[in-house]
C-alpha positions in Angstrom: -7.7 -17.9 18.7 -9.7 -20.5 20.6 -13.0 -18.8 19.6 -11.9 -18.8 16.0 -11.1 -22.5 16.1 -14.5 -23.2 17.6 -16.2 -21.3 14.8 -14.1 -23.2 12.2 -15.1 -26.5 13.7 -18.8 -25.6 13.8 -18.6 -24.6 10.2 -17.3 -28.0 9.2 -20.1 -29.9 11.1 -22.9 -27.6 9.7 -24.3 -27.9 6.2 -21.8 -26.1 3.9 -20.5 -25.8 0.4 -16.8 -25.7 -0.6 -14.8 -24.1 -3.4 -11.0 -24.3 -4.1 -8.9 -21.3 -5.1 -5.4 -20.2 -6.0 -4.1 -16.9 -4.6 -1.1 -15.0 -5.8 0.4 -11.9 -4.1 3.3 -9.6 -4.9 4.5 -7.1 -2.3 7.0 -4.3 -3.1 8.2 -2.2 -0.2 10.8 0.7 0.1 12.2 2.2 3.3 12.6 5.9 3.9 14.9 6.3 6.9 14.2 4.2 10.0 10.5 4.9 10.5 8.7 5.2 7.2 8.0 2.5 4.6 6.0 2.6 1.4 4.4 -0.6 0.0 2.6 -1.7 -3.2 0.6 -4.9 -3.2 -0.7 -6.7 -6.3 -3.1 -9.6 -5.7 -4.7 -12.1 -8.0 -7.3 -14.7 -7.0 -8.5 -17.6 -9.1 -11.2 -20.2 -8.5 -12.5 -23.5 -9.6 -16.0 -23.7 -11.1 -18.7 -26.4 -11.3 -17.5 -27.3 -14.8 -13.7 -27.0 -14.1 -12.0 -28.3 -11.0 -8.7 -26.4 -11.6 -8.1 -23.8 -8.9 -6.7 -21.5 -11.6 -9.5 -22.0 -14.1 -11.4 -18.7 -13.5 -10.3 -15.2 -12.5 -11.9 -14.3 -9.3 -10.4 -11.0 -8.2 -7.6 -8.6 -9.1 -6.4 -6.0 -6.6 -3.8 -3.2 -6.3 -3.2 -1.4 -3.0 -0.7 1.3 -1.9 0.4 1.5 1.8 2.3 4.0 3.9 3.7 2.5 7.2 5.0 4.4 10.2 7.2 2.4 12.5 6.7 4.3 15.8 8.9 1.8 17.7 10.2 -1.7 17.4 6.8 -2.9 18.7 4.3 -0.5 17.1 3.5 0.1 13.4 0.6 2.2 12.1 -0.5 2.2 8.5 -2.8 3.7 6.0 -3.8 2.4 2.5 -5.9 2.9 -0.5 -6.8 0.0 -2.8 -8.7 -0.9 -5.9 -10.3 -4.3 -6.4 -11.9 -5.7 -9.5 -14.2 -8.7 -8.8 -14.7 -11.0 -11.8 -16.2 -14.0 -10.0 -16.7 -14.4 -6.3 -18.4 -17.8 -5.7 -18.9 -17.3 -1.9 -21.2 -14.4 -2.5 -22.3 -15.2 -6.1 -21.0 -11.8 -7.1 -19.7 -10.9 -10.6 -18.3 -7.8 -12.3 -18.2 -5.5 -9.3 -15.5 -2.9 -8.5 -14.4 -1.8 -5.1 -12.4 1.2 -3.7 -11.1 0.4 -0.2 -9.6 2.8 2.4 -7.7 1.1 5.3 -6.3 2.1 8.7 -4.2 -0.4 10.6 -2.3 -0.9 13.8 0.1 -3.8 14.5 1.8 -4.7 17.8 4.9 -7.0 17.6 6.2 -9.3 20.3 9.8 -9.9 19.2 11.3 -12.9 21.0 14.4 -15.0 20.5 13.4 -17.8 18.1 10.0 -16.4 17.0 7.9 -13.4 16.3 4.3 -12.9 17.4 2.0 -10.0 16.3 -1.5 -8.9 16.7 -3.3 -6.6 14.1 -6.4 -4.5 14.1 -7.6 -3.2 10.7 -10.5 -1.0 9.8 -11.8 -0.9 6.2 -14.2 1.5 4.5 -15.4 -0.1 1.3 -17.0 1.7 -1.6 -18.5 -1.1 -3.7 -19.9 -0.6 -7.2 -22.2 -3.5 -7.7 -24.2 -4.0 -10.9 -27.4 -4.9 -9.0 -27.2 -2.8 -5.9 -25.5 0.3 -7.3 -22.9 2.1 -5.1 -22.8 0.7 -1.6 -20.6 1.8 1.3 -19.7 -0.8 3.8 -17.5 -0.8 7.0 -15.5 -3.8 8.1 -13.2 -4.5 11.0 -10.6 -7.2 11.1 -8.7 -8.6 14.1 -5.9 -11.1 13.6 -2.8 -12.7 15.2 0.3 -14.0 13.4 3.1 -16.3 14.5 6.4 -16.8 12.6 9.3 -19.1 13.6 12.7 -19.5 11.8 13.7 -23.1 11.5 17.4 -23.2 10.8 18.4 -20.0 12.7 17.3 -17.9 15.7 16.7 -14.9 13.5 15.2 -14.0 10.1 18.0 -13.6 7.5 19.2 -14.8 4.2 19.0 -18.6 3.8 16.5 -19.2 6.6 13.3 -21.3 6.3 10.4 -20.4 8.6 7.0 -21.5 9.6 4.0 -19.1 9.7 0.5 -19.4 11.1 -2.2 -16.7 11.4 -5.9 -16.4 12.2 -8.2 -13.4 11.5 -11.8 -12.6 12.3 -13.9 -10.3 10.1 -16.8 -8.2 11.4 -18.9 -5.8 9.4 -21.5 -3.1 10.1 -23.5 -3.3 6.9 -23.5 -5.4 3.7 -24.8 -5.7 0.2 -25.7 -9.3 0.5 -29.2 -10.6 1.4 -28.0 -12.0 4.8 -27.1 -9.5 7.5 -24.5 -11.1 9.8 -22.2 -9.0 12.1 -19.6 -11.8 12.0 -18.5 -12.1 8.4 -15.8 -14.8 8.3 -12.7 -16.5 9.8 -9.5 -16.9 7.9 -6.9 -19.4 9.0 -3.5 -19.6 7.4 -0.8 -22.2 7.8 2.4 -22.3 5.8 6.1 -21.5 5.5 8.6 -19.2 3.8 12.2 -18.9 2.7 14.4 -15.8 2.7 16.2 -16.0 -0.6 18.1 -12.9 0.3 17.8 -10.1 2.9 15.4 -8.3 0.5 13.5 -11.2 -1.2 11.4 -13.9 0.3 8.8 -16.5 -0.8 5.9 -17.8 1.2 3.6 -20.8 0.4 0.5 -21.4 2.5 -2.8 -23.2 2.9 -5.7 -20.8 3.7 -9.0 -21.9 5.0 -11.8 -19.3 4.8 -15.0 -20.0 6.7 -18.0 -17.8 5.9 -21.1 -18.4 8.1 -24.3 -17.9 6.1 -28.0 -18.2 6.9 -28.9 -20.7 4.3 -25.5 -22.6 3.7 -22.1 -21.9 5.1 -19.2 -21.4 2.7 -15.7 -22.9 3.0 -12.9 -21.8 0.7 -9.7 -23.9 0.5 -7.0 -21.8 -1.1 -3.3 -22.4 -2.1 -1.5 -19.1 -1.6 1.9 -18.0 -3.0 3.4 -14.7 -1.9 6.6 -13.0 -3.3 8.0 -10.2 -1.1 10.5 -7.7 -2.5 12.1 -5.1 -0.2 14.0 -2.1 -1.6 13.9 -3.6 -5.1 15.0 -0.5 -7.0 17.9 0.1 -4.6 19.0 -3.5 -5.1 18.8 -3.2 -8.9 20.9 -0.1 -8.8 23.5 -1.9 -6.8 23.5 -4.8 -9.2 23.9 -2.4 -12.2 26.8 -0.6 -10.6 28.6 -3.9 -9.9 28.1 -5.0 -13.5 29.5 -1.8 -14.8 
């Protein structure tokens, strides 16, 4: 974490350009027994442009990704995913109209403590990018992150609880389609909070700072993020319908 903060600080002092974005994410998960969970993520990213300062003025990216999670124990979770991403306008790499198919393997270790939860995550991504200028390019990326969550009005996460969240993630890559060739790709720092509307629905709002070191000019993205998380949505709808009948 200290290394990430140093990188972030150096990015601010160096010559850099900034863009502001709005991010939306919808997560739908369903449990199968005590150890298996399926998940569907829908993401939308929007960006300002030189001619329009609104963070929702231009579509930047749309993504859909399906996960399978295996909860080996209360501390370990292993996951695999396949995702599709459509890039309309990516200002940090000046990329437009590219499509990406992404395969992901992930491992998460949880430290469950009274009053907070801390986790560390390692994620490997194999990216199949269809770029209009470079053609089809395969790229490998590794991500290492940590996350901290603390409930505010309770010692546990349950209905009616507000909580704080903070995370930091480092990105590394083996090869790239951009002109620069940096092993360290970016640092993503997130600070925000959430509210559990029910045991199966929660809302998160956060500020995300994304620092991208580049050879000519560093990039800094300031993003406002909103995430809606639905757990066992279909089962909850069936219960509601039964009660109404």
